[in-house]
C-alpha positions in Angstrom: -15.8 20.3 -20.1 -16.5 22.2 -23.0 -14.6 25.6 -24.2 -17.9 27.3 -24.0 -17.8 26.5 -19.9 -14.1 27.4 -19.6 -14.5 31.4 -19.1 -17.3 30.7 -16.1 -14.9 28.2 -14.7 -12.2 30.4 -14.9 -13.9 33.1 -12.8 -14.9 30.5 -10.3 -11.5 29.4 -9.8 -10.0 32.8 -9.4 -12.5 33.5 -6.7 -11.7 30.0 -5.1 -8.0 30.7 -5.3 -8.3 34.5 -3.6 -10.6 32.7 -0.9 -8.1 30.0 0.0 -4.9 32.5 -0.3 -6.5 35.2 1.7 -7.9 33.1 5.0 -6.9 29.2 4.1 -11.1 28.7 3.6 -11.7 25.7 1.1 -14.6 27.1 -1.1 -16.8 25.4 -3.5 -15.4 25.8 -7.0 -12.6 23.5 -8.0 -13.3 19.9 -8.8 -12.7 17.3 -6.0 -9.4 16.2 -7.9 -8.0 19.7 -7.8 -9.0 20.6 -4.3 -7.3 17.6 -3.0 -4.0 18.5 -4.8 -4.4 22.2 -3.6 -4.5 20.5 -0.3 -1.5 18.5 -0.8 0.4 21.3 -2.2 -0.4 23.8 0.6 0.7 21.2 3.1 3.9 20.8 1.4 4.3 24.4 1.9 4.4 25.6 -1.9 4.2 29.2 -2.4 1.7 30.4 -4.7 3.8 33.2 -5.8 6.7 31.1 -6.8 8.5 32.1 -10.0 9.3 28.4 -11.4 10.0 24.9 -10.6 13.2 24.1 -9.2 16.4 22.7 -10.8 16.9 18.9 -9.6 19.6 17.6 -11.8 22.5 19.4 -13.1 23.7 18.5 -16.7 26.0 15.6 -15.7 23.5 14.0 -13.5 20.6 14.7 -16.2 22.9 12.9 -18.7 23.3 9.6 -16.4 19.8 9.7 -15.5 18.6 9.5 -19.0 21.1 6.9 -19.9 19.9 4.6 -17.4 16.1 5.2 -17.4 13.8 2.5 -18.7 11.9 4.9 -20.6 15.1 5.7 -22.9 14.2 3.0 -25.4 10.7 3.8 -25.9 11.6 7.7 -26.4 10.7 7.5 -30.0 7.6 5.8 -29.3 6.6 8.6 -26.8 7.7 11.6 -28.8 7.4 11.0 -32.5 3.8 11.0 -33.1 2.9 13.4 -30.1 5.9 15.5 -31.1 4.6 16.2 -34.5 0.9 17.1 -32.9 2.7 19.3 -30.4 4.8 21.2 -33.1 1.8 21.8 -35.3 -0.6 22.8 -32.4 2.0 24.9 -30.5 2.3 22.7 -27.5 5.4 20.8 -26.3 5.8 17.1 -25.2 7.5 16.5 -21.8 8.8 13.0 -20.3 9.5 12.9 -17.0 11.1 10.2 -14.4 9.0 8.8 -11.4 10.1 11.8 -9.5 8.5 14.4 -11.6 12.1 15.4 -13.1 12.1 16.5 -16.7 14.4 14.2 -18.7 13.3 14.9 -22.2 11.3 17.7 -24.1 10.4 18.6 -27.4 7.6 20.3 -29.5 7.1 24.1 -30.4 10.0 26.1 -30.5 8.2 29.3 -29.3 6.4 27.4 -26.3 9.6 25.9 -25.3 10.9 29.4 -24.8 8.1 30.2 -22.7 8.2 27.0 -20.6 11.9 27.7 -19.8 10.6 30.7 -18.0 8.7 28.5 -15.3 11.2 25.7 -15.3 9.1 23.4 -17.6 12.6 22.1 -19.1 15.2 19.6 -18.9 16.5 18.9 -15.0 13.7 20.6 -13.1 11.2 18.8 -10.9 7.2 19.1 -11.5 6.0 17.4 -8.3 3.3 18.6 -6.2 5.5 19.2 -3.3 8.0 21.3 -5.3 5.4 23.6 -7.7 2.2 22.7 -6.4 -1.1 21.4 -8.3 0.2 20.6 -12.2 -0.6 17.9 -14.7 2.6 15.9 -14.3 2.7 16.3 -10.4 -1.0 15.4 -9.8 -0.6 12.5 -12.4 2.0 11.0 -10.2 0.4 11.5 -7.1 -2.8 10.0 -8.1 -1.4 7.7 -10.7 -4.0 8.3 -13.2 -4.3 10.4 -16.1 -5.1 14.3 -15.2 -5.8 17.3 -17.3 -5.1 20.5 -15.3 -6.4 23.7 -16.8 -5.3 27.2 -16.4 -6.4 28.6 -13.0 -6.4 25.1 -11.5 -2.7 25.4 -10.8 -2.0 26.7 -7.5 0.9 28.6 -8.7 -0.3 31.6 -10.1 2.4 32.1 -13.0 1.2 29.1 -14.4 -2.2 30.3 -14.8 -1.4 30.6 -18.6 -0.9 26.9 -18.8 -3.0 24.1 -19.3 -1.5 20.5 -19.2 -2.6 16.9 -19.9 -0.6 14.2 -18.2 -0.6 10.1 -17.6 1.9 8.3 -15.7 3.7 5.2 -17.0 3.6 2.2 -14.8 6.3 -0.7 -14.9 4.1 -3.7 -15.4 7.2 -5.8 -13.7 7.5 -3.8 -10.5 4.5 -1.8 -10.2 6.4 1.3 -9.6 5.7 4.5 -11.5 8.5 5.0 -14.0 7.6 8.5 -15.1 4.9 10.6 -16.6 3.9 11.6 -20.3 2.7 15.3 -20.6 1.6 17.7 -23.3 1.5 21.3 -22.3 0.6 24.5 -23.9 -0.8 27.9 -23.1 -4.3 28.1 -22.0 -7.0 27.8 -23.5 -5.1 26.3 -26.7 -5.1 23.0 -25.2 -8.1 21.1 -25.2 -9.2 19.1 -22.3 -9.7 15.8 -24.8 -5.8 16.1 -25.1 -5.6 13.9 -22.1 -7.2 10.8 -23.7 -4.5 10.9 -26.4 -1.6 11.1 -23.5 -3.2 8.5 -21.8 -3.6 5.8 -24.7 0.1 6.8 -25.6 1.5 6.0 -22.1 -0.8 2.7 -22.0 1.2 1.9 -25.6 4.3 2.3 -23.6 3.2 0.0 -20.7 2.1 -2.7 -23.3 5.6 -2.5 -24.8 6.9 -2.7 -21.5 4.9 -5.9 -20.8 6.0 -7.5 -24.0 9.7 -7.2 -23.2 8.9 -8.5 -19.7 7.3 -11.6 -21.1 10.4 -11.9 -23.2 12.9 -11.5 -20.6 10.6 -14.2 -18.4 10.7 -16.6 -21.2 14.3 -16.8 -21.3 14.9 -16.8 -18.1 12.2 -19.7 -17.6 14.3 -21.8 -20.3 17.5 -21.5 -18.3 15.5 -22.7 -15.6 14.2 -25.5 -17.4 17.7 -26.6 -18.7 18.5 -27.4 -15.4 18.9 -31.0 -14.4 16.8 -30.7 -11.2 15.0 -27.7 -10.4 15.0 -27.4 -6.4 13.4 -24.1 -6.3 10.8 -21.5 -7.4 12.0 -19.1 -10.3 11.6 -15.3 -9.4 12.2 -12.4 -11.5 14.5 -9.7 -10.0 11.4 -8.0 -8.8 9.9 -10.7 -6.8 7.2 -12.1 -9.3 6.9 -15.7 -9.3 7.7 -17.2 -13.0 7.9 -21.0 -12.6 7.9 -23.7 -10.0 4.9 -22.8 -8.0 2.3 -24.8 -9.9 -0.3 -24.5 -7.2 -0.1 -20.7 -7.2 0.4 -20.9 -3.5 2.7 -17.8 -3.4 0.6 -15.6 -5.4 1.7 -13.5 -8.1 4.6 -11.8 -6.3 6.9 -12.2 -3.3 8.9 -9.8 -1.1 12.5 -10.6 -1.8 14.7 -10.8 1.4 18.1 -9.4 1.7 20.6 -11.6 0.0 20.7 -15.0 2.3 18.1 -13.9 4.8 15.6 -16.5 5.5 11.5 -15.7 4.7 8.3 -17.5 5.9 6.4 -18.5 3.1 2.8 -18.6 2.9 2.5 -22.4 3.3 4.7 -22.3 6.5 8.0 -23.3 4.5 11.0 -21.3 5.3 13.1 -20.4 2.1 16.0 -18.6 0.9 16.3 -16.5 -2.2 19.5 -17.3 -4.4 20.6 -15.3 -7.3 19.9 -17.3 -10.6 20.8 -16.0 -14.0 18.8 -12.5 -14.0 16.4 -13.5 -11.3 16.3 -15.5 -8.0 15.7 -19.0 -7.0 13.7 -19.6 -3.9 14.8 -22.6 -2.1 13.3 -24.4 1.0 15.9 -24.5 3.8 16.4 -27.9 5.7 14.1 -28.2 8.9 17.2 -28.4 10.9 17.8 -24.5 9.8 14.0 -23.6 10.3 13.7 -20.6 13.0 12.0 -21.3 16.3 8.1 -20.7 16.5 6.9 -17.5 17.7 3.9 -18.2 19.7 1.6 -15.3 20.7 -1.0 -15.3 23.2 -3.2 -12.2 22.7 -6.8 -13.3 23.7 -8.7 -12.4 26.9 -8.1 -10.2 29.8 -4.7 -11.6 30.7 -1.4 -9.9 30.0 -0.2 -10.5 26.2 2.9 -12.7 26.1 5.1 -13.9 23.4 7.2 -17.1 23.5 10.3 -17.8 21.4 11.5 -21.1 22.0 11.7 -21.7 25.9 11.8 -18.0 26.2 8.3 -16.4 27.4 8.3 -12.8 27.3 5.4 -10.3 28.7 4.2 -7.9 25.9 3.3 -4.2 26.2 0.1 -3.3 24.8 1.8 -1.5 22.0 4.4 -4.3 21.2 1.2 -6.9 21.1 -0.5 -5.0 18.7 2.4 -4.7 16.3 3.0 -8.6 16.5 -0.9 -9.0 16.0 -0.8 -6.8 13.0 2.3 -8.4 11.5 0.5 -12.0 11.9 -2.6 -10.5 10.1 -0.5 -9.2 7.1 2.1 -11.9 6.4 3.4 -10.2 3.6 4.8 -7.6 5.7 3.8 -3.6 6.6 6.0 -0.4 6.1 6.1 2.0 9.0 3.8 4.2 7.8 1.2 1.2 7.2 1.9 0.2 10.8 1.4 3.7 12.0 -1.8 4.2 10.4 -3.1 0.7 11.3 -2.0 1.4 15.1 -3.0 5.4 15.3 -4.8 6.3 12.0 -4.2 9.5 10.5 -2.5 11.0 13.8 0.2 8.3 13.5 4.0 8.9 13.5 6.0 6.4 11.7 9.1 7.5 13.7 7.6 6.3 16.9 6.8 3.1 15.1 10.3 2.5 14.0 11.5 2.9 17.4 8.9 0.3 19.2 9.9 -2.3 16.4 13.7 -1.7 17.4 13.1 -2.5 20.7 10.6 -5.4 19.7 13.4 -6.7 17.4 16.0 -6.5 20.5 13.4 -8.6 22.4 12.6 -11.3 19.7 15.9 -11.7 17.8 15.5 -13.2 14.8 11.7 -13.3 14.3 10.9 -9.9 12.5 12.3 -8.7 9.3 12.5 -5.3 7.8 11.9 -3.4 4.7 8.8 -4.1 5.2 8.5 -5.2 8.7 7.3 -8.8 8.8 7.4 -11.9 10.9 10.3 -14.4 9.6 9.7 -17.1 12.2 6.6 -19.8 11.9 3.6 -18.1 13.9 1.0 -19.8 16.4 -1.2 -17.8 18.1 -4.4 -18.0 19.9 -6.5 -15.8 17.7 -5.3 -17.0 14.1 -6.3 -20.7 15.7 -9.6 -19.3 16.6 -9.7 -17.9 13.1 -9.0 -21.5 11.5 -11.5 -23.3 13.8 -14.3 -20.9 12.6 -13.8 -22.8 9.2 -14.3 -26.3 10.7 -17.0 -28.1 12.9 -15.3 -28.0 16.1 -17.0 -25.7 18.8 -15.7 -27.8 21.6 -12.2 -26.9 20.7 -13.5 -23.2 19.6 -14.8 -22.9 23.2 -11.4 -24.2 24.8 -9.1 -21.7 22.9 -11.3 -18.5 22.8 -10.8 -17.3 26.3 -11.9 -13.8 25.7 -11.6 -11.0 23.1 -8.4 -10.1 21.1 -6.4 -7.4 23.0 -9.5 -5.7 24.8 -7.7 -2.6 25.7 -6.4 -2.2 22.2 -7.9 1.1 20.4 -6.0 0.0 17.1 -8.9 0.8 14.3 -7.6 -2.7 12.6 -7.4 -4.7 15.7 -10.8 -3.4 17.0 -12.2 -4.5 13.7 -10.5 -8.3 14.0 -11.7 -8.2 17.7 -15.3 -7.6 17.0 -15.5 -9.9 13.9 -14.1 -12.9 16.0 -16.3 -12.3 18.7 -19.5 -12.0 16.6 -18.5 -15.2 14.7 -17.6 -17.3 18.1 -20.6 -16.3 19.7 -22.8 -17.5 16.5 -20.9 -20.5 16.1 -21.6 -21.6 19.6 -25.1 -20.4 20.0 -25.6 -22.6 16.7 -23.7 -25.4 17.2 -22.3 -25.4 20.8 -23.0 -27.8 23.5 -23.7 -26.5 26.9 -20.2 -27.2 28.2 -19.1 -25.1 25.2 -21.4 -22.4 26.1 -20.6 -22.3 29.6 -17.0 -22.0 28.8 -17.8 -18.8 26.4 -19.8 -17.5 29.6 -16.6 -17.0 31.6 -15.0 -14.7 28.8 -15.8 -10.9 29.6 -18.5 -10.6 26.8 -20.0 -14.0 27.7 -20.8 -13.2 31.5 -23.4 -11.1 30.7 -24.6 -12.6 27.4 -28.6 -12.9 28.4 -28.9 -15.4 25.1 -26.1 -17.5 26.0 -27.1 -17.4 29.8 -30.7 -18.5 28.8 -29.3 -21.2 26.4 -27.4 -22.7 29.4 -30.2 -22.3 31.9 -32.3 -23.9 29.5 -30.1 -26.7 28.6 -28.9 -27.9 31.8 -30.8 -29.8 34.8 -31.9 -27.2 37.3 -29.4 -29.0 39.9 -26.4 -28.2 37.8 -24.7 -25.5 39.4 -23.7 -23.9 35.9 -27.9 -23.7 35.3 -28.2 -22.0 38.7 -25.2 -19.6 38.1 -26.7 -18.7 34.8 -30.0 -18.2 36.5 -28.2 -15.9 39.1 -26.8 -13.9 36.3 -29.9 -13.5 34.4 -31.8 -12.0 37.7 -28.6 -9.8 38.6 -28.8 -8.4 35.1 
């Protein structure tokens, strides 16, 4: 946006701001990024008449946070060039942690004094749920560089400020380490400043990536010095460094609690053991493998789970949870499970209670943080997924006894159910024998499927009872 357009945009924003504050109606005006941030801020209960960002770290805790923060060694890189530019152009440079708390600040002294009045100073928190829409908070919320101009701030007292901010992401863990920000009084801060801030943040990430690779190399050398290397070398955050030449595990695995068994993608059961500054993922002896969890979730019958010799009937909700965990072997958080089950109306607290009951019934098969299946899984619907990739329509027709959890309204299970139904039907119509088609015709969807019934009637002798039954259903339909 050019400087020439800023006065008109300011007037538009002031009108939108007044409308939202007066009656909660969301008018046209703010760009989508800002409108979404206003909504999040209002939902968090932010008062547009707030005076300043709240203090989150006292001096002692602030010093501790600075000393242990991974961005501390990069502070000269972050502030030297930007600090000189900020001082000369009457701006300030701010570096926060991943929770939006200001750890370091420098720049023009006069602007820093004004920043003190709104809490843009050491130890104060600038996430959207603490002070509303602002460069730091919105960059952290969206994980992208942003420029927030004057009246785009939700809190009126910040309307004299503009800020350009960019998050800094840890290449090792994928977590946001903090935010780099340049702030100044509007309209002194040019919107193009965000490009400079973003480039500096990316430079910091490149330095972090270089240090990560150097650390990986040191760890790899210690691993290769072992006489035997029984296991897969992981970083402290679960990244796969060595020992998995086929790439079966992907780039990262979720680290279990120390000593807790985990199920790998290829069906092996393993334990993560500390090694130097990382872990060795070792396969456990087959005798120590957990019992197989067998799920029966297809068709109109009641869903069941079997662990060893125990066979347990499942409520619909428990069956849905197990189906989702089977579809997501890397695990799901309570929030993700809630969304997959209920959509936006879900409540993670309800899910945690259901998981607790399910873990009590199926001891040793469900891990936490995230929730995941820790036992090998055999399920009728997973077997159908596999059979669709091979040319065996006869076995497919025997295994597929009907739709996946037909009473489920879970958005993701409905998608899986519909995809399986369409693929099974297409496979049997293309390659299935009359016997296979007849087996499908016994399912809830197959009973009235005209194309299936016509194919059966045409493929079998008229004296065959199945041909007669298919004809009867066609006439009845």
